[in-house]
TITORLO-154788 format. One record per residue (C-alpha): residue number from 1; residue in three letters; chain; z, x, y. Coordinates in steps of 0.02 Angstrom, whole numbers, plus 50000, padded with zeros to 5 digits. Each point is the difference from the previous one (the first is absolute). Layout:
residues N
     i    aa   ch      c3      c1      c2
   NUM   Ala    A       Z       X       Y
...
END
This chain:
residues 175
     i    aa   ch      c3      c1      c2
     1   Met    A   52248   52746   49191
     2   Asn    A   49851   49965   49890
     3   Leu    A   50050   49825   50017
     4   Lys    A   49980   49988   50192
     5   Lys    A   49837   50106   49973
     6   Asn    A   49931   49873   49888
     7   Lys    A   50046   49865   50118
     8   Met    A   49915   50088   50142
     9   Lys    A   49848   50021   49910
    10   Ser    A   50019   49810   49963
    11   Leu    A   50024   49940   50174
    12   Leu    A   49862   50119   50063
    13   Ala    A   49872   49917   49865
    14   Val    A   50048   49839   50059
    15   Leu    A   49966   50046   50175
    16   Val    A   49839   50086   49966
    17   Leu    A   49948   49832   49911
    18   Ser    A   50052   49883   50126
    19   Leu    A   49904   50083   50126
    20   Val    A   49844   50001   49899
    21   Thr    A   49993   49837   49959
    22   Ser    A   50028   49940   50182
    23   Ala    A   49874   50101   50055
    24   Cys    A   49862   49908   49893
    25   Gly    A   49895   49877   50097
    26   Thr    A   50046   50090   50174
    27   Pro    A   49842   50062   50069
    28   Leu    A   49970   50206   50021
    29   Ala    A   50001   50064   50165
    30   Ser    A   49845   50067   50057
    31   Glu    A   50008   50193   49977
    32   Ser    A   49928   50045   50174
    33   Thr    A   50110   49882   50098
    34   Gly    A   50154   49962   49888
    35   Gln    A   49970   49817   50043
    36   Val    A   49998   49849   49897
    37   Pro    A   49816   49917   50002
    38   Pro    A   50008   49828   50073
    39   Gln    A   49978   49858   49868
    40   Val    A   49856   49883   50015
    41   Pro    A   50026   49831   49958
    42   Gln    A   49877   49931   49867
    43   Gln    A   49922   49839   50041
    44   Asn    A   49924   49890   49871
    45   Lys    A   49853   49888   50004
    46   Glu    A   50105   49858   50010
    47   Asn    A   50079   50047   50153
    48   Lys    A   49838   50049   50099
    49   Glu    A   49929   49836   49941
    50   Lys    A   50127   49889   50087
    51   Gln    A   49976   49913   50161
    52   Pro    A   50133   50016   50132
    53   Glu    A   50014   49817   49996
    54   Asn    A   50016   49990   49815
    55   Val    A   50152   50131   50007
    56   Ala    A   50083   49899   50136
    57   Gln    A   49974   49834   49895
    58   Asp    A   50050   50100   49837
    59   Met    A   50167   50050   50104
    60   Ala    A   50042   49839   50050
    61   Ala    A   49973   49931   49830
    62   Glu    A   50125   50122   49925
    63   Gln    A   50122   49962   50151
    64   Gln    A   49994   49823   49951
    65   Glu    A   50025   50012   49832
    66   Lys    A   50164   50131   50034
    67   Glu    A   50053   49868   50118
    68   Ile    A   49992   49840   49896
    69   Leu    A   50020   49990   49812
    70   Val    A   49968   49840   49911
    71   Val    A   50008   49961   49819
    72   Val    A   49888   49850   49938
    73   Asp    A   50061   49928   49821
    74   Gln    A   49873   49885   49914
    75   Glu    A   50090   49992   49826
    76   Pro    A   50016   49836   49935
    77   Lys    A   50159   49904   50035
    78   Pro    A   50085   49879   49897
    79   Ile    A   49948   49848   50137
    80   Glu    A   49877   49884   50022
    81   Gly    A   49842   50040   50096
    82   Asn    A   49919   50146   50070
    83   Ser    A   50076   50141   50111
    84   Phe    A   50039   50183   50034
    85   Asp    A   50143   50072   50074
    86   Phe    A   50007   50146   50127
    87   Phe    A   50167   50108   50064
    88   Ile    A   49975   50078   50158
    89   Glu    A   50080   50163   49945
    90   Gln    A   49987   50103   50175
    91   Leu    A   49948   49953   50162
    92   Pro    A   49978   50076   50173
    93   Ala    A   50159   50034   50103
    94   Gly    A   50031   49846   50120
    95   Tyr    A   49871   49895   49918
    96   Ser    A   50018   49839   49900
    97   Leu    A   49877   49896   49902
    98   Ala    A   49915   49872   50121
    99   Ser    A   49865   49913   49881
   100   Met    A   49921   50011   49835
   101   Gln    A   49821   49960   49947
   102   Trp    A   49890   49976   49842
   103   Lys    A   49820   50035   50050
   104   Ser    A   49835   49982   49895
   105   Glu    A   49833   49938   50018
   106   Lys    A   50038   49828   49969
   107   Thr    A   50204   49987   50059
   108   Asp    A   50110   50042   50145
   109   Ile    A   50166   49962   49993
   110   Val    A   50121   50057   50130
   111   Ser    A   50196   49973   50001
   112   Thr    A   50110   50046   50152
   113   Ile    A   50188   50055   49941
   114   Glu    A   50055   49820   50035
   115   Gln    A   49868   49922   49901
   116   Ala    A   50033   50107   49866
   117   Ile    A   50179   49944   50000
   118   Lys    A   49966   49827   50010
   119   Asn    A   49867   50013   49862
   120   Asp    A   50147   50054   49896
   121   Arg    A   50104   49849   50041
   122   Glu    A   49887   49866   50019
   123   Gly    A   49866   50055   49870
   124   Ile    A   49832   50078   50050
   125   Pro    A   49874   49871   50077
   126   Gly    A   49849   49991   49896
   127   Gly    A   50068   50109   49867
   128   Asn    A   49925   50166   50087
   129   Gly    A   50095   50103   50095
   130   Phe    A   50153   50138   50036
   131   Tyr    A   50186   49973   49975
   132   Ile    A   50144   50089   50053
   133   Ser    A   50164   49959   49893
   134   Gly    A   50144   49917   50112
   135   Asn    A   50096   50181   49996
   136   Gly    A   49852   50113   50037
   137   Gln    A   50010   50072   49826
   138   Phe    A   49825   49926   49924
   139   Thr    A   49828   50006   50085
   140   Gly    A   49856   49927   49914
   141   Phe    A   49835   49897   49997
   142   Phe    A   49981   49846   49904
   143   Tyr    A   49810   49970   49959
   144   Lys    A   49928   49859   49896
   145   Asp    A   49870   50028   49847
   146   Glu    A   49841   49989   50098
   147   Leu    A   50056   50158   50089
   148   Lys    A   50017   50095   49832
   149   Gly    A   49895   50133   50000
   150   Glu    A   49953   50015   50176
   151   Lys    A   49999   50177   50090
   152   Gly    A   50068   50025   50160
   153   Lys    A   50132   50090   50133
   154   Leu    A   50191   49978   50019
   155   Ile    A   50034   50021   50172
   156   Leu    A   50172   50027   50072
   157   Val    A   50023   50008   50181
   158   Phe    A   50155   50088   50070
   159   Gln    A   50061   49984   50189
   160   Asn    A   50118   50082   50112
   161   Glu    A   50100   49930   50152
   162   Gln    A   49860   50066   50125
   163   Gly    A   49861   49902   49884
   164   Asn    A   49913   50155   49934
   165   Glu    A   49935   49956   49825
   166   Lys    A   49975   50101   49868
   167   Thr    A   49896   49932   49838
   168   Trp    A   50022   50038   49822
   169   Glu    A   49862   49945   49875
   170   Lys    A   49956   50009   49818
   171   Glu    A   49845   49924   49881
   172   Leu    A   50056   49896   49855
   173   Thr    A   49917   49889   49869
   174   Leu    A   50113   49844   49984
   175   Lys    A   50040   49988   49808
END
């Protein structure tokens, strides 16, 4: 019988401790009404300063980042010439790559998918341009020495069957 009393006391102690800890952080009820006071959301200074159009732009950029994920690899390769590769890890449902562009103050190079595949088979005219390997496994951009150090943007345009476009871009400095 003594063992049963000890078990009951232990169980009761655990129950009381559980109730006390679960009540931590819960707003206390008003003594007069018995109702919990409403929580007022706190606004920080940054939220007050954002204009509606900036918020919409930020949300659109965040959505685009979630829909399109591209990894750019500028590590040196054991091949002749200058280049960087990029890998499309994620793109919006129903969209496919339509064109690639390198754009800077001095240079503007645009290639369609067909041109990039042709560049891989036949070589890149002028030494500057995009390529896609025959099986689509590798995509990248070759450039001549005079473009080294140039700052610009890699711009990828994705298109769906209805002709709608989504664009991804990243600022780079050619190494």
